[in-house]
C-alpha positions in Angstrom: 28.9 3.7 -7.3 26.7 5.8 -5.0 26.2 8.3 -7.8 25.1 5.6 -10.3 22.7 4.2 -7.7 21.2 7.6 -7.1 20.9 8.2 -10.8 19.1 4.9 -11.2 16.7 5.7 -8.4 15.9 9.1 -9.9 15.4 7.6 -13.4 12.9 5.1 -12.1 11.3 7.6 -9.7 10.5 9.9 -12.6 7.9 7.4 -13.8 6.0 7.7 -10.5 5.1 11.3 -11.5 5.4 11.5 -15.3 4.0 11.2 -17.9 0.5 12.5 -17.1 -1.4 9.2 -17.5 -4.8 10.8 -16.4 -4.8 12.7 -19.7 -5.4 9.3 -21.5 -8.9 9.3 -20.1 -10.0 11.7 -22.8 -7.0 12.2 -25.2 -4.9 9.8 -27.2 -1.2 10.3 -28.1 -0.4 11.0 -31.8 2.6 8.7 -31.6 3.9 6.3 -29.0 7.4 5.6 -27.7 7.3 2.2 -29.4 6.5 3.8 -32.8 9.4 6.3 -32.3 11.7 3.4 -31.5 10.7 1.6 -34.8 11.3 4.8 -36.8 14.8 5.2 -35.3 15.5 1.5 -36.3 14.4 2.2 -39.9 16.6 5.4 -40.0 19.6 3.4 -38.9 18.9 0.7 -41.4 18.3 3.1 -44.2 14.7 2.1 -44.7 12.1 4.6 -45.9 9.0 3.4 -44.1 6.1 5.1 -42.4 3.9 4.2 -39.5 0.4 3.1 -40.4 -2.0 3.8 -37.6 -5.4 5.3 -37.1 -7.8 5.5 -34.2 -10.7 3.1 -34.0 -13.2 3.5 -31.1 -13.9 0.3 -29.1 -17.5 0.4 -30.2 -16.3 0.0 -33.8 -14.0 -3.0 -33.2 -15.4 -6.5 -33.7 -16.1 -8.1 -30.3 -14.4 -11.2 -31.8 -11.2 -9.3 -32.1 -11.3 -8.1 -28.5 -12.1 -11.5 -27.1 -9.5 -13.3 -29.2 -6.8 -10.9 -28.1 -7.7 -11.3 -24.4 -7.8 -15.1 -24.8 -4.4 -15.1 -26.4 -2.7 -12.4 -24.3 -4.4 -11.9 -21.0 -7.3 -14.2 -20.1 -7.7 -12.7 -16.6 -7.7 -9.0 -17.8 -11.1 -8.1 -16.3 -10.1 -9.5 -12.8 -6.5 -8.6 -12.2 -5.0 -5.3 -11.1 -2.5 -5.1 -13.9 -0.3 -8.0 -13.0 -0.8 -11.8 -13.5 1.7 -13.2 -11.0 0.9 -16.8 -11.9 1.7 -16.2 -15.6 4.8 -14.3 -14.6 6.0 -17.2 -12.5 5.3 -19.7 -15.3 7.2 -17.5 -17.8 10.1 -17.2 -15.4 10.3 -20.9 -15.0 10.3 -21.4 -18.8 13.1 -18.8 -19.1 15.2 -20.5 -16.4 14.8 -23.9 -18.2 15.8 -22.4 -21.6 18.4 -20.1 -20.0 17.1 -17.0 -21.6 14.5 -14.3 -20.8 11.9 -14.2 -23.6 8.8 -16.0 -22.4 6.8 -12.9 -21.5 3.9 -13.3 -19.1 3.0 -9.7 -19.4 -0.6 -8.5 -19.1 -2.4 -6.2 -21.5 -1.8 -3.4 -19.1 1.9 -4.1 -18.9 2.1 -4.3 -22.7 0.2 -1.0 -23.0 2.7 0.7 -20.6 5.6 -0.5 -22.8 3.9 0.4 -26.1 3.0 4.0 -24.9 6.1 5.0 -23.0 9.0 2.5 -23.3 10.9 0.3 -25.7 11.1 -3.5 -26.4 14.3 -3.6 -24.3 14.3 -6.6 -21.9 16.7 -5.2 -19.3 15.6 -5.2 -15.6 15.4 -1.4 -15.3 12.9 -1.2 -18.1 10.8 -3.9 -16.5 10.7 -1.9 -13.2 9.7 1.2 -15.1 7.0 -0.8 -16.8 5.7 -2.1 -13.5 5.4 1.5 -12.1 3.6 2.7 -15.3 1.3 -0.4 -15.2 0.3 0.4 -11.6 -0.4 4.0 -12.5 -2.4 3.0 -15.6 -4.6 0.6 -13.6 -5.3 3.2 -11.0 -6.0 6.0 -13.5 -8.0 4.4 -16.3 -11.0 2.1 -16.6 -10.5 -1.4 -18.0 -12.6 -0.3 -21.0 -10.2 2.5 -21.8 -7.1 0.3 -21.2 -8.3 -2.3 -23.8 -9.3 0.4 -26.2 -5.9 2.0 -26.1 -4.2 -1.4 -26.3 -6.2 -2.4 -29.4 -5.3 0.9 -31.1 -1.5 0.9 -30.3 -0.4 -2.7 -30.4 2.1 -3.6 -33.1 0.6 -5.9 -35.8 3.3 -5.9 -38.4 6.2 -3.9 -39.9 5.0 -0.3 -39.3 1.4 -1.5 -38.6 0.0 -0.3 -35.3 -3.6 -0.7 -34.1 -6.4 -3.1 -35.0 -7.8 -0.6 -37.6 -4.6 -0.5 -39.7 -4.1 -4.2 -39.2 -7.6 -5.1 -40.5 -7.2 -2.9 -43.6 -3.7 -4.1 -44.3 -4.3 -7.8 -44.0 -8.0 -8.2 -44.9 -9.0 -5.0 -46.7 -11.8 -4.4 -44.3 -12.7 -2.3 -41.2 -12.1 -3.7 -37.7 -15.8 -4.0 -37.1 -16.1 -6.5 -40.0 -13.5 -9.0 -38.7 -14.7 -12.6 -38.6 -13.9 -14.9 -35.7 -11.1 -16.7 -37.5 -9.6 -13.5 -38.8 -9.7 -12.2 -35.2 -8.0 -15.4 -33.9 -5.2 -15.1 -36.5 -4.6 -11.4 -35.7 -4.5 -12.3 -32.0 -2.0 -15.1 -32.6 0.7 -13.0 -34.2 0.8 -10.4 -31.4 3.9 -11.9 -29.7 5.9 -11.6 -32.9 4.0 -9.5 -35.4 7.0 -8.8 -37.7 7.8 -12.4 -38.0 4.4 -14.0 -38.4 1.5 -13.2 -40.7 -2.2 -13.9 -40.3 -2.7 -14.2 -44.1 0.3 -16.4 -44.7 0.2 -18.4 -41.5 2.9 -20.8 -40.4 1.9 -24.1 -39.0 2.2 -22.6 -35.5 0.0 -19.6 -36.3 -2.6 -21.8 -38.0 -2.8 -24.3 -35.1 -2.8 -21.6 -32.4 -5.5 -19.6 -34.2 -7.7 -22.7 -34.4 -7.3 -23.2 -30.7 -8.3 -19.6 -29.9 -11.3 -20.0 -32.2 -12.3 -23.3 -30.5 -12.1 -21.6 -27.1 -14.4 -18.8 -28.4 -16.8 -21.5 -29.5 -16.7 -23.4 -26.2 -17.4 -20.1 -24.3 -20.4 -19.3 -26.5 -18.7 -16.3 -28.1 -19.0 -17.9 -31.5 -22.0 -20.0 -32.8 -20.4 -22.2 -35.4 -23.5 -23.0 -37.4 -24.4 -19.3 -37.7 -20.9 -18.4 -38.6 -20.7 -21.1 -41.3 -24.0 -20.0 -42.9 -23.3 -16.3 -42.8 -19.6 -16.4 -43.9 -18.1 -16.5 -47.3 -17.2 -20.0 -48.7 -13.6 -19.7 -47.7 -14.5 -18.7 -44.2 -17.1 -21.5 -44.0 -14.3 -23.9 -44.9 -12.2 -22.6 -42.1 -15.1 -23.2 -39.7 -15.3 -26.8 -41.0 -11.5 -27.3 -40.3 -11.9 -26.2 -36.7 -14.8 -28.5 -36.2 -12.8 -31.7 -36.3 -12.9 -34.5 -33.7 -12.2 -32.8 -30.4 -9.2 -33.7 -28.2 -9.9 -35.1 -24.7 -9.2 -31.6 -23.2 -11.6 -29.9 -25.6 -14.3 -32.5 -24.9 -14.0 -31.8 -21.2 -14.0 -28.1 -21.7 -17.1 -28.3 -24.0 -18.9 -30.4 -21.3 -18.2 -27.7 -18.7 -19.5 -25.1 -21.1 -22.6 -27.1 -22.0 -23.4 -27.6 -18.3 -23.3 -23.8 -17.8 -25.7 -23.5 -20.8 -28.1 -25.9 -19.1 -28.1 -23.6 -16.1 -29.0 -20.7 -18.3 -25.8 -18.9 -17.5 -25.0 -16.2 -20.1 -21.5 -16.5 -21.4 -21.9 -13.9 -24.2 -21.1 -10.2 -24.2 -21.5 -8.1 -21.1 -21.0 -4.4 -20.4 -18.0 -3.2 -18.5 -19.1 -0.3 -16.2 -17.8 3.0 -17.5 -18.9 6.6 -17.3 -19.4 6.8 -21.0 -22.3 4.3 -20.8 -21.2 2.7 -24.0 -21.4 -1.0 -24.6 -18.1 -2.8 -24.5 -17.3 -6.3 -25.7 -15.8 -8.1 -22.7 -15.1 -11.6 -21.5 -17.3 -12.1 -18.4 -16.4 -14.3 -15.4 -16.3 -17.8 -16.7 -16.6 -21.0 -14.7 -13.2 -21.5 -12.9 -12.7 -24.8 -14.7 -13.1 -23.2 -18.1 -10.8 -20.3 -17.1 -8.1 -22.7 -15.9 -8.3 -24.7 -19.1 -7.6 -21.8 -21.4 -5.2 -21.4 -24.3 -2.0 -22.5 -22.5 -3.6 -25.7 -21.3 -4.9 -26.6 -24.7 -1.5 -25.9 -26.2 
């Protein structure tokens, strides 16, 4: 028993020193642990598949895609230190009610740690390793670099990794050309990318995508009239669908946003400080009311 405990401590302790996360400031891995895990799955299943993934700098990713992903996965990304304890608490409560452990609650930083160095396993030891790696990632990399790595290594389908490959696979365009609704749909499928599709959306995917889109509108990220005029007919129709009579919650949120507009508060893109001095699409500090009435509340 003592031997097993010592082995467990050494196994977890390894991740306090290795791998060299500081290298990620300037270099990117050719293949992640998560990709290798999928390849082993395919080999066991006798599938002849290949990973589709190529690097896309953050400056060449549509701001809509970045903002939609953060709304869907980690709305407090720019403010937390790698962990969203409130979301983790809510996820745990859901798990206890359902008597399983699948609700998530992980931040973008935690998901990046898992994607780069671990596997989808849900056992407690893996979660401890993930926490250690998340702490190191947050202390070694800028927020800008973290979201850039996440957008490039997140799984977006069977063998599809990264926003560049996802944009080409689903929409036949570069990541910089994604429309707000396309970005919302891609963000929606992240929790289960091999089950859901942004181009053949289920009822759940369609509804959640529209909610993400409406949040972007309410926060001033998307101007619906401009989007409708500049988009293709099909995309203009999508805008029309999302502009139906608002729910009481949406009306309240829109009123908060309009009040901020009257105060001349900029809710559009801001620059996250970074040594590269490149502009980064980020979600700035919203009014607390708007933040607290995000995607989960509207759901």
